[in-house]
N, C-alpha and C positions, 0 to 999 in steps of 0.2 A: 539623620543628621547630624554634622558635627556640634557638639555643647558646645557651642560659644555665642556669649551676647553681643552686643553694638559696645560696651562696655570692652571687653574681654579683645575686640579690634583696635577701636584706640589706641589701647598700650603698646601695640606691634609698632615696631619700626619706623620711621620712615622709611617707604620704599620707588625707587626712580622707577620712570616707566620709560619702556626703549623708546615708543611711539609718540607724540603728542599731535603731531600732523603729519598725512604723507601726501606727496604728491608725483602724481604719475606722466611719464608724457612719450607718446609717440609706441606705446607697450598697447599690443592687442589690440581690440575695440578703440581704446581711451586716444584720442589727439591730445588732450590735457585736461587730468582728473585733480581733484582737491579735495581730504579731507580733515577738518579740523576737529578741536576738542576732542581726540581720543582723550577715552578713559581704561580703566580698568578691565569693564567688561564692555562690548561693543560687539551693535547687533547690524548687522546691514540686510538691508532690505531692499526688496525691487520685482519688476517682474520678471519674468524667463528671458536669458537672454541681455538682463542689463548691464552685467560686469561686475558680480558682485565675487564670483568663483573668481575673475580675473584680478581683484584686490587680494584675495588671500595668497596668488600664485605672487604677485607682486611683492608681497611683504617678507615672503617667503625669498625669494631670490635673494631681494637686498636686504636680507641678513644670514645669508649663507656665509659673506665676507670673507669668499676666494675661494670657497667650495662649488667648484664647476657642475661639480654632477647634485646638485639643487636644478639646472636647467635642464640637464638628462631627464630626472622623473619627474618632472612639470608638466614636459613633454607627453611622457609616455605614459604618464598614467592618464591623461585627456586623450591617447590615442593617435597622437600626433606622430608614429614615426611609421616606417615602410621595412619592408625586408628586400637587400638587395641580394637578387644574384644574378651577378656579372659574368659576361658573357665567357672573359677570358677561365679558361680551365683552370688555371694555375692561381687565379685570383679567389681570395678565402669571401664567400659570402657572408654575410650576417645584416643587423638591422640599423639602421641610422635613424636619427631624431630628425627632423624637419623646421629647422633653427625658423626657414622664414615664418612660421608662426606666433612669434615675438615679436615680429615689429609688425605695427600697424600698414596695412594695407598687404601683409603677406608675399612681396614682392624680395627678392633679393637684386639691390643696386649697392652699387659702393657709396658710400655716405650716408644708407641709410642709419638711423638712430634711436633707440630708445633709453631712456630717463627716469630712476627711482628714486626721489629723495625723503626722506624723513628728517624729522625734527621731533626731540626726543629729550629727557632730563638729562641728558648724557650728552646734548651735543647735536650737531648735523651728521648722515649719514647718506651718501648715495651711492649708487650703482652707473655707471654707464654703458652700453652696447654699443660697438659700432659696427656694421658691414666693411671693410676695405677691398681694394686689391690684393691677392696676395703675395708676400715679397719673399726672396729669396731664403729671408730667416725662416720661413715656416716649413721651407720643404727638409730642414732636418728630421720632424716629426715625422715626415713622407719615407723617409728610406725606408727605413725597414721592409715598406711594403712595395716601394718600387724596387727593390733587388728583386722577388718575390715572381716579376712579369715581364713579360720581354716591351708590355708596350704597357705606357703609362697617359694613356691618353684621357680616360674615364677616372683615374685615378687623382692626376694633378690640378687642384684647386682653382677657378679663376678668382676665388673671395675667401677671406679669413672673417671668423671673428675676433673681435678684441673685447675684452671686458676688466673695467675698473673701478675696485671698491675703494671707497673714500670711507673712513679713512678703513685700510686694509693690508690688503699685500703688499701695497707703496709701489706696486710697479702694476703693467698693463700686463694681462694674459692673454695670450694669442693661440686663436683653435684655428686652421686651415679645414675648410668644408671642401666636401668633395663635387661634382657638375651638379648632385640631386638636391644639393641645399641642405646640406645637414651631416652630423658627424656620428661617429660609431660609436660602442661602449672602448674596444682599442683604442683610438684616437683619443676619446677623454681619458683613459687611464695615461697615454703616451706625456698629454698638455699637464697633468695635475703630479708626474715626476717631477715637472719644471716648474711647477708653483710653489714658493713659500705659504705655507699657509699659515695665517694667524689665527687666533683661539677664538672661535666663533658662539655663539648663545646658543643654548635647544632651542629649534625648533621643532615641534611637531605640527604637522597637517592631517586631520581627517576628513576622509574625504565618504563617499558612501557604499566602496566598495575595498576603502583598505583597512578595514578591520576586520582581519583572516584571521584564519584559528592557530598559525603559526606566529603570529606580531601579537594576539591577545594572550597564548601561552609562556613565549616568552616573555614579553612585558610584565605580566603577573609571577613569574619564577621571579625576576628580579627584587620582588617587593615582599616575600613569604617569609612571615614571622620577623614582621616590621610595622611599628605603628602605622604606615601607608596602609598595608593588608587592609587592618581595620576600618582604617576610611573607606576602602573599597569597598566592603562589605554594607558598609552604613547607606554606602551611595545603592546599592542592590536593593537596600531593607525598603528604597526611598517605592519602589516597584510591585514587589514580595517581601513585606515583611516577617517572615515567619522565615528567612533563610536565618542558618546556624555559621557554616564555613561553605571555603569553595575550595575548590584544590585543581590541579593542575595534571593533566596524564605526561606533557611534555609531548615532543614530538617521535613517541616511539612509535613503530608499526603496531597492528591489532593483531589477530593472533594469523589473520588470509595474508598479512603480510604486506598489507597495501596501505597509503597513508591515513590517517584519519581523516576522518572526511570533516567538513566545512562545520564548524561550532564543536565537533567533537572534543576537543583537547580541554574542556573545564568539565568538574562535575561540581552537585550541588548538594549540599547538605539542607535540607527542610524538617522544622520541630514538626514531631511528630509521626515523621516517614520513615519507615524501616531504611530503606534503600537509597545509594545515592542517585539522584536525576542529573541526567547529562545536559547542559544549560539550553542545548537546543530545545528543549520540550518546554521551556518554560517563556518561551516567544521571543519578537525581537525586539521590546520594548528594554529586556534582562541586559540582553547580549550589545545593544547601544549604550543604555546606563554603564556598562562594565567597560566598555571602551573610554569612554568619553570619563570616568574616574582614573583608570589606569593616567588615559593620557597627560590629566590637570596636576598627579601628584607624583609625575615624575618628567616634569615641566621645570622644573625649580629655577629661577630667577630668569626663564625665557618669556615663550611665545606660545602661544597654543592656538590653531588653527582650522577652524570645524566649519565645512563644508556640511550646510543642510542638519544641521543640528539635530533642529527637529524629528527626525529620520527614525521611523519606529515609536517615537513617543506618544501616550496621548494623552489629550490638552490638558487632564485633570492632573499629573503627576511634574506640568512646567515649573510652576512655581518655587517645589522642592527641588528641583533640579537647579535653576538658577541660586539658589542659597547656596545649595553644596556647594557648585563651581563659583562661586564668587567666594565663598568662606575660602576653602580651598585656593584660588587665585591669590587671596591677604596670607594666608598662611606662608604660600611657596612663593610669593614674588611672582606670578603668574600676568603675563597682560594676554585674554581672551579676545580673537575674534571669529563671530561665526555668521553664517546665513542663514537666510530663510523665508518660505512665503506664507508663513503660516502668522496670522493675525492675533494668534493664541498665545503663540512663540511670543509677540512683542507683546501680548495685552500682561503678560506673566511677568515681565520684568518688572513690573510697578511695585512688584512684594518686595524688591530688594533696594529699590528709592524711597519708599516708603518706613522701613525699619532702617535702613543708613545714610539717608542723604543727610542728616545733619551730621554726621562725622565726613562726608565727603566722599561717598558711594564712590564718585568715577564711573559711572552705568551711562552708556550712551546709545542711542539705534540713529544710523545713517540710513536716508533712504536715496536708492542711488536711481536714477534716472535717465531716460536716454535724452540726449543730446545738449546736458547741462553740465557744467565744467567742474561743480562743486556737490560736494554732495551735502541735501537737506537735514542737517543735525537736532537731533533732540535732548536736550539736558533731561536729568536726573527729572526735575518739579515739572515739566513738560511732559514726557514720560508716564506721572501720575496722570496729570491734568487730562489727557487722552484718555488713557486709559479709565480715569473718573466718566468722561463723555461718552465712552464707545466710540470714539473719532478713531479711524480707522487712517495707519500711513505706511503700509505695505504700496 
């Protein structure tokens, strides 16, 4: 664990939180949904398909601040894309994301909108997305494609997607949509070239499938021989106390010329064990803890989004996990949003509240229920109370 007590945390400079409240309108399955009284660490709980992951996606897109690739990644990571193999032999096949999935009702029609708004210590921020009839100005993005084929019947879009971040780029971003209701990575690149990006805050989103060997290895290589490496090792010792060092083998190919297998890019040295051990031999929990630790120490002054945070982790180490993440969040000014189905994960949050509530720990649990337009929030003192009485809040 990070060796710091509550007095150490009290002397840290006052840090602004990006989000104090969040309002979602007509985004995915939500008509209107609001979360209030957000803090430093925020845990979202609820049944399957209640919208917990959707809330993380909304925060991710809102925080992109004009980077439209955030929308592409959101749809791609959900598998909401399709490979288009056009019949015209002169056209180029490719993968498109289905933009309809972001709008309530999943229908593509002019006038449909979604809006995400937040209030934070630095003011109000929003993104508005709207489906519009394609205008003549949109064709500028399509000309390079149109010149390649004899007929553009399946290329010229009936609609376009307009995006406006406030504050942000200061102007509306327009992306033509194909008749399939999507846009390709090529179209995304062209639209990005016409967009004057402003500096965005660091945002990292961890899903159950995002902790790949390449991602972990490249992240670890950025902190080697820095104080952050020591913090990451401390996190891993929560699960395996005898870990002494870890090392990345990078993205090199093995002697057979193939890519390193899943979890093959990290080696671990264990006290009393002569040979280095591939991290994959230590179980799912150590890999998950490594990913969480790398993410929080590299999201300084930003937002960390974690879907199903307890995946692969035993309930017995939950309290120490939360302590580590909270202390790093304070140290690096990170705001954390995580989802869970686990009561153990909720219950273990009480340890932070008991230790730091007098210092204003800013920990919240928000229960998401279908049919409600506002999350049911639990403050630090309420989290302690429900944990002591073993009341379930999922």
